[in-house]
C-alpha positions, 0 to 999 in steps of 0.5 A: 895294149891297155897301158898304150892306150892310156897313153894314147888317150892322155896326148889327146885329151893334152892335145885338145886342152893345149889347142881350145887355151891356145884358140881363145888366146889368140881370138882374144889378142886378135881385139888387141893387135893386129896379126900377120901371117905367121910363116914361123908356124906353117914351117914348123907344122910342116916340118913336124909333119913330114918328121912325122911321115917319116915316123910312121913309116920306120915303125916308132909309133908313139914318138911319130904321135906325138910329132903327130900332134906338135905338127897340127897344133902349129896348122891349127895355130896358123887357121886359129890367126888366119880366123882372127885376122 
C-alpha cells in the first residue's frame, strides 16, 4: 500500500514539474513567435483520455493513471497555447 502511494505521489510530482516548465516555455516562446492551434496535441490528449478510461474500466490502475497524466499534459499544453496566442 505504501509503495502504491509513493508511486502515485512520485508520478504526480514529476507531472507537476514538467507541466510547470512546459507552461513557462510556451509563454516565453509566445513572445518570439506566433502560434497556431495545436490540433495534434488535442487529438493526442483525447486519444490518451479514451485509452485511460478503457484502462480504468479494466482495473489496470497504475497504467491508467499514467495515461491520465499524459492526456492531462497534452490538453493543458493546448490550453497554455491558447492562452499564449
